[in-house]
N, C-alpha and C positions, 0 to 999 in steps of 0.2 A: 140775808147776803145777797148783793146783786153776784151775774156771773163774772164780771170783771173783778169787784173783790176776792172773789173767789180765785179768781186764775192770779189777781198779784198773792195772793197767801200761799199759794201752793208754790209759784216759781220763787218767794221768800223763802221757802223751806228747803229748796232745794238745794239753794244758795248757799244758806245756811249750813246745811248739812255738806254740801262741799268745802265747804270755809273750814270747817270744824275736823274732816279727814283730811286738810292739808294741814292744819296748826296743831293735830295731836302726836303725829310724828316727830315735829317741832320741841314740842312742848316736853314730848319725851325724852327727846335727844338730851334738851336742855337739863332736863330733871338729873338724868343718868349722869351730864359731866356733874351737878352739884354734888353729887353722891359719890362718885367716884374719886378713888378707889375704896371698893366694901371688904375687902379682902388682901391678902398679901398679892404683891406682883411679881411675876418671875419676867425677870431679863435674860434673856438665854443667849449665851455667849459660846461661838460656835469652832475658839478656840482653848489650847489649857488654859489652866489660871499661870499668872507670869509672863504669859504674853503680852503683846502690845494691847491688841483688842481686851483683854483683859483687864489690864491695867486702867485705861480710859472707862471701861462698864462700872468699874467697881466706884472710881472718883465718883460719876454722875449717880449709882445708885445709890452712894452716901449722901450724899445731896437731896435726892428725891428722897429718902424716910425722912428727913426734916420737913420738908414742905407738905411730904402726904398724910404724915403723922401712921403710916402704915409702913408694914414691912415693903421692900421691895428685894427681893433674891435672886441673888446672882448664881445661875446652872453653867455650867461647862459641859459642853457637849461635842468636843470636837471629832473629825471625821470628814472623810468625803468632800476634803475643800473645803466645809461649812455646811453644806449642802444636806446632812442629816436634819442637824438642829435647824437650819432654814426652813425643810421642809415640816418640821414638828410644829415651829409657830404659825407656817400658812394654815395648817389644819386645826389650831388649835381655837376657841371661844373669841368671835371677834366683840370683848366686852372692855380691850384697855387693858386687861390684867395678864396679857402675854406679851412679851417683844422680844424682837430678836437684834441681839447688836451686831449686823453685820459689817460685811465691808464687801471690796471690791468684786472678787471673787461670789462668793453666792448671791449679792444682791446687784450683779450686771453680766460677767462673764460666764457664768455655769453655764448657761442653755446652748452656748457656742461648743463647749466641752464633752458635756455628759449626752450622751442619746435618749438616756431615758430618765430626766430630770423629772422626779414628783411633785413640780411645781413651777410657776411663772411668775420671776422676779416683779416683774411690770405690771402685773393683774391681780395676783394673788396677795400681793403687800400693799396697806397702808402706809406709805414714807410719812414719818414722822417728824424725823429732824437729823440733819447731817452733824455731826458731834465735832469729830476730829480729823486733820490731814496729818500726816506724819512722812519725814524725811525719809526717799526712798533708797538706800545706799549699796554697794558692790563692797564686802567685807572680804578679808583672806587671813589667813593666820599670820601671825607675828615673825614666824619663820619663813612663812613666803617670799622667797626671792625679790618678788615686785613690790616697787615702791609707788610706782604710777600706774594709771591706764596701760599707758603703751609699753611697758614692761609686762606689766602680765598678759596682753597680748600675745607679744612676742615670745612669751615663754609656753605659753599655753598651744600654742603653733608649732613651735621645737618639740613639743612633747605629745603629738597627737594619738586621742584613745587613753592618755596617762592617766586623765583630770576627770573625778567627778565633781560635782558642783549639788549641793546641798539644796532644797527649798522647804517651804513653811507649810507644804504641802502639795498635791495635784491642784490644779486648774487656781492655785492663789495668784497673786501679781507676782510675787517670788519667783515660781515657774516660769510664766510667760514672760518676766524681763530676760531670763536669761535665753532663752530660746530667742525672743529677739535681737539679744547680744550676740548669741551665737551665730544666726543669721546675716545679720550684718558686719560681723567683724570676720565669717568665714570659720568660726571654732569647732573644736570637738571635744565634746567635754559629756559627760552621762551624768544623768539625772537621778538621783537616788530623795526622794521625797518622805519627808519628817513629818509630824504629826502636830505641827506649831514652831514658833520662833525658838522657845528655848531649847526644845530638840535638834533641831535645826542646826542652833548654833553649838552646843555639846559637840554635833558631829563634826563641824569646821575645829573646833580646838584638839580635838580628837584625833586628826587627820585622816578621817574617812571619809572627808570632801573639803575642797580644795580652793571653792568660793561660794559667798550666798549671796543672794541678793536678801535684804531684811528690813523692815520696818527700824529705823535710828534705835527707836527705844529699847528694839532685843540684844543691842549690841554696844548699846552707849556705857555701861560701866566699864565692858573688857576693853574696848578699844580704849576709853581712857586710863585704864591699869597698863596697857600697852601689849596685849595679849592677841588683839586681833589689830589690824589696819584696815584702816576705809580708804578704799582709793575712787570713789568719783559719787555721783548723785544724779541719779536718772530724773530728774524735773529741767521744766522750762528754766529756771534762773536757781539762782543758791540760796539756801535755806539760812532764815534767821538766826537756829539756832547751830547751823552749822558754818559759818561765814569762811573758815579755810579750805572747805570740801570743794573741788571744782566741779561742775556737770559734765556728763559724757561728752556735750556737744564742745564745751569749751576744750577738751582732751582731743578733738578731731572724730569723735564719733558720733554721728547723727542721726536720726531718726529714732534713736532709742530713747522711749519716756515712758514711766509708769507711773506715776502719780499714786498716792496711797491716802483713801479716805475712808471712815469708818461714819457708819448712820444707822436708825435705830426706825425699827420697822414694826405696826403691828399688821395682825390679819387684816386683810382685806373686808369690809364690811362693819367696819369697828365703826362705831357712830363720829361723825364728823367735830363734836362737841367734846367728846373724848381727845380725842386726837388734837384738839385744839389746846386743851388742856395740858396734854402730855408736851406740845410741843413747848406751851409757854412755861411751864416748871422746868424743862429742861433746858431751857436757854436760859431760865433763870439762874440756874447752877451753874452752867458755863462761864456767865457772868461776872461771878464771883471771883473775885482779884485771889485768891486763896488758888481757886482752882485752876484757875489759868495759868497760876503759877506752877502746880502742882503738875499739872500738864506740860507745862514747857520744860520744867525740869528734866521731865521724863522722855523726853524730845517730840512733843506733839502741838500743833498749833489747832485752836478753837476754829471751829466753822460757825456753827449755829445756823440760822435762817427759818423759811418758813418751810411746811412739809410740800409745797410744790417745787421749792427750789432742789430738795433732795431727791426729788422726781426726774424733775430735768437733768442733776447729775447723774443719777442713775442710767436715764438714756442715754445720756452724751459718752458715758465712759463704755456700755454696750454697742455704740453704733461706734466708736474708735476701735474697738478690740475686733470686732466680727469679720472682718477683712483679712485682719494681719492673721487671726486664729485659721483663716479657710486658706490664706496663703501659705503658712507654714504646716496645714494638714495635722494639726493639734488634735488629739482626744485622749481623753484618760478612762475611757470605758470600754 
């Protein structure tokens, strides 16, 4: 063999080896996606059963079971504003079989509130899909004298230090929204955190707290039954599901917005092909008319979208709340 041909053969072999090294992980990821899931999928929910996050997660899990022909097990692990569950999933095997059904707090704002958070939302998770948004409302007991936001503000100012407010947990949007409202309106209310929407709502009904910011899904039935009053919406515009409830801005309280979103993420390092399959399957579930109807009836709107869009939403929420949290000097540990 001449020297030129020998050099050519060595070059070709080197090129082939390099191409194989590049293609093998791609083939492995594609094969993984084709066989995934190979065992039950855990969908960890950081709030109690019956909470708005739990309701959405269970509707989605039901649809995924049909598509995956595999069990999708919903596990409720409330505590520490959702960060206990988030940290557990962040440390789990990145194979697509461990998912976290999160919301604003553990997915965006927790790093600014907890000094020793055991995970980083933007680097320790692979975003999969934004699932639903939820109207975020201020609720008071039906026996509270206020019928409007202005009357509530006047009542609280007339009784400084007398009222408590419930939240669905430290570092939650429920907590942050009220602290921002207190700052803007000059109110004195004492924070009493609970372990989720159901417990916080019961505190409101029992008179242990006089106000609560909550996802509408958590108070919808009680409001319809006349046991709670909804005084306003902390969103940029009125909600399709609550056309008669005015926003805070419409009632003269500006600068208080705290929109709610839920999203599903996997541990960082989950193969992109598996993330793509999960995204596709969940979006197909959310696109079903019966699913959208069930979620809307519970007070939720479907979001959907790509993993990149959930990542952008998480980053935008973090950027929006970081200066507010620093200005209000809020910490929960």
